[in-house]
C-alpha positions as CSV (number, residue, x, y, z in Angstrom):
1,M,-0.4,-0.1,-0.1
2,D,1.5,3.7,-1.1
3,P,2.0,5.9,1.7
4,R,-1.0,8.0,0.7
5,T,-3.1,5.7,1.0
6,T,-1.6,4.7,4.5
7,R,-2.3,8.3,5.8
8,T,-5.8,8.3,3.7
9,L,-6.8,5.6,6.2
10,R,-5.5,6.6,9.2
11,S,-6.7,9.6,9.2
12,A,-10.2,7.9,8.7
13,A,-9.7,5.5,11.3
14,I,-8.7,8.8,13.4
15,A,-12.1,10.6,13.1
16,F,-14.4,8.1,12.7
17,A,-12.6,6.1,16.1
18,G,-12.7,10.1,17.6
19,A,-16.0,11.0,16.9
20,L,-17.2,7.6,18.1
21,L,-15.7,8.3,21.4
22,I,-16.8,12.2,21.6
23,V,-20.8,11.1,20.7
24,A,-20.5,7.6,23.3
25,S,-18.4,10.0,26.1
26,P,-21.8,11.5,27.4
27,I,-23.4,8.3,27.7
28,G,-20.7,6.6,29.7
29,L,-20.3,9.8,32.3
30,A,-24.2,9.7,32.5
31,R,-23.9,6.3,34.2
32,L,-20.8,7.5,36.5
33,L,-23.3,10.5,37.8
34,P,-26.1,9.9,40.4
35,P,-29.5,10.0,38.9
36,H,-31.1,13.6,38.2
37,S,-28.0,15.0,38.9
38,L,-28.6,17.3,35.2
39,P,-31.2,19.8,35.1
40,P,-34.3,18.7,33.0
41,G,-33.3,18.8,29.6
42,G,-29.5,18.5,30.1
43,F,-28.4,15.2,29.0
44,I,-30.1,16.5,25.6
45,V,-28.4,19.2,25.4
46,V,-24.4,17.3,26.3
47,V,-25.2,14.6,24.0
48,T,-26.4,17.0,21.4
49,A,-23.4,19.3,21.8
50,A,-21.5,16.6,21.5
51,A,-23.2,15.4,18.5
52,I,-21.8,19.2,17.2
53,L,-18.4,18.3,18.3
54,A,-18.2,15.2,17.2
55,A,-19.0,16.6,13.5
56,I,-17.0,19.9,13.5
57,W,-14.0,16.5,14.2
58,T,-14.8,14.2,11.6
59,I,-15.5,17.6,9.2
60,Y,-11.8,18.5,9.8
61,F,-10.5,15.3,8.9
62,V,-12.7,15.4,5.9
63,I,-11.3,18.4,4.4
64,K,-7.6,17.1,5.5
65,I,-8.0,14.3,3.3
66,G,-9.7,15.7,0.7
67,R,-6.6,18.3,0.7
68,R,-4.2,15.8,0.3
69,A,-6.3,13.6,-2.7
70,D,-4.9,14.6,-6.1
71,E,-7.0,14.9,-8.8
72,L,-8.0,11.1,-9.8
73,H,-8.4,10.2,-6.0
74,R,-11.2,13.3,-5.7
75,T,-12.7,12.2,-9.0
76,L,-13.1,8.4,-7.7
77,E,-14.4,9.2,-4.7
78,R,-16.5,11.6,-5.9
79,D,-17.8,9.3,-9.0
80,A,-17.9,6.7,-5.9
81,W,-20.2,8.8,-3.3
82,Y,-22.1,9.6,-6.3
83,W,-22.9,6.2,-7.6
84,G,-22.6,4.4,-3.9
85,G,-24.5,6.8,-2.1
86,L,-27.8,6.7,-5.2
87,G,-27.3,3.1,-5.2
88,G,-27.6,2.2,-1.3
89,L,-30.5,4.9,-1.2
90,T,-32.0,3.2,-3.8
91,L,-31.6,-0.4,-1.9
92,S,-33.0,1.3,1.3
93,M,-36.4,2.0,0.1
94,P,-38.1,-1.5,0.3
95,L,-37.0,-1.8,3.4
96,Y,-37.7,1.6,4.7
97,A,-41.6,1.0,3.2
98,F,-41.1,-3.0,4.8
99,I,-40.1,-1.3,8.5
100,G,-42.3,2.0,8.4
101,M,-45.2,0.0,8.1
102,G,-44.2,-2.6,10.5
103,G,-42.6,-5.5,9.3
104,L,-40.6,-5.7,12.6
105,H,-44.0,-6.7,14.3
106,W,-44.2,-9.1,11.7
107,I,-41.3,-10.8,12.5
108,D,-40.8,-9.9,16.0
109,P,-44.3,-9.5,17.7
110,A,-42.7,-8.2,20.9
111,I,-41.3,-5.4,18.5
112,P,-44.4,-2.5,19.3
113,I,-46.0,-0.6,16.7
114,S,-47.7,2.8,16.3
115,A,-48.7,6.1,14.8
116,G,-46.0,7.8,16.8
117,L,-43.2,5.2,16.1
118,F,-44.1,5.1,12.4
119,R,-44.0,8.6,12.7
120,A,-40.6,8.9,14.5
121,F,-39.1,6.5,12.2
122,V,-40.4,8.2,8.9
123,I,-38.1,11.3,10.3
124,G,-35.7,9.3,11.0
125,Y,-35.1,8.2,7.5
126,G,-36.1,11.5,5.9
127,L,-34.1,13.9,7.4
128,P,-30.3,12.9,6.1
129,I,-32.2,12.6,2.8
130,C,-33.4,15.7,2.9
131,L,-30.2,17.5,4.4
132,Q,-28.0,15.8,2.3
133,G,-30.3,17.2,-0.5
134,L,-29.9,20.5,0.9
135,G,-26.1,20.5,1.0
136,F,-26.4,19.5,-2.5
137,G,-28.2,22.1,-3.8
138,I,-26.0,24.3,-1.5
139,A,-22.7,23.1,-3.0
140,I,-24.4,23.1,-6.8
141,L,-24.9,26.8,-6.2
142,W,-22.2,27.7,-4.3
143,Q,-19.7,26.0,-7.2
144,R,-21.7,28.1,-9.9
145,H,-21.3,31.2,-8.2
146,K,-17.2,29.9,-8.3
147,T,-16.8,29.8,-12.0
148,L,-19.4,32.2,-13.1
């Protein structure tokens, strides 16, 4: 393996492990604290702040990796993200329909089904897709503005 690939994989592993540690640390710390030691909603704020820090951590490494890549690798990664992401999203649609309609309850009756759970699942599935589309729209407008 060439040194550039090794550096890229090392940076990606550090990004992933660091983000995971940042997100998991409030949960581990909460187990050490006495019950109700945080104000109401405090745990939600702490976990959300940890997720923000993990996202910043990850973005730093993504930028670092992207700046080191040559044009060939950038093109390969862009194509892989486009076609892989599109393929993965397309393949997830039947699973989404199955789970959303209560398919897991059909497989295991102990898994609950309700309108509230369905709405939460729809939001959980749709939020990343909508934000990805928004990010794409902003990026394409930015690139068009930059080239004009």
